[in-house]
N, C-alpha and C positions, 0 to 999 in steps of 0.2 A: 537581340540589343533587347532592354529592360526596355517598356514604353510606359511604364509610372515611376515615379520619382517624387518621393517625399508626399506622397498619397494626390500626387497631380498624374495628368495622361503627356508625355511628352511627345510632341510632333516627330515624323519621322522625313524620309526622303520623299514619300508620296504624298504625304498631308500640303509638303514644300512644293513638289511639283504643282499638286492641284492649284494651289496660291498662286503660283508664277502664272498656269496658263491660264487662270482668270483674268490677271492683269494684260495679257497677253490677247486674250480674246475681247477686252475691252478698250482695246487702243491703247493701253500705256506700257509699252516694253519697258521704258526705263525704270519704271517701278519692279516690273519684273527683274529687269538685272541688279536692282537692288538688292532684290530677295537672295537672288543668286550670289551676291556678294556676302550677304549674311550668314550663310550655312555653315561656314567655319565655329563661329560664335557659340552655334549648336554641336557641335561637333558631328556635322553631317557630312559626307560629301556628296559632290553634285555626281548625276549621271547621265548618262547620252538623253534622257528627256529631261532630262534639264535644262541641258544647252541648248540643244534641238527646237525647242518651245522658245526659248528667249531670240537665238537667230530667226526662224521664223516670226517671230515678233517684229524685229528690226526691219525682216523684208518686206512684212505688208506695209510697215511705216514708211518703206522706201530711204532706209536708210543702210544702205551696204557696207559703207564702211565699219558700222557700229557693230552690222553683223559679223564682218570680218573679224572686228576684235574680240568675238566673245569666240568665235574659231579658234582662233588663236590662242585663248585662255582655256579653251577644251583641251588644245593641242599641251598646253601645261601640267594639265590634269591629266593625261595620258589614258584621254577617253574616245574612243572611236565614233565618227556621226554614224546615226543612226536615222533612219526615216519613218517618222511615225504617223 
């Protein structure tokens, strides 16, 4: 995948996973989830790390129903859960 477009560096899944993890680590799983939802606008497909990071964030925030919601979304993307 080309990382430079119109002279600008374009983010990839690793860049977004770092951003999502930063929100989770700072206790903001909802903001992490909002970035997960924005990935299609960048033509980026979330991977197991993306989903499990958001799931872990909701788990730490004691929001199991939202964690399950992300797990279901993960299933619709045909991504297998992974431990990281």
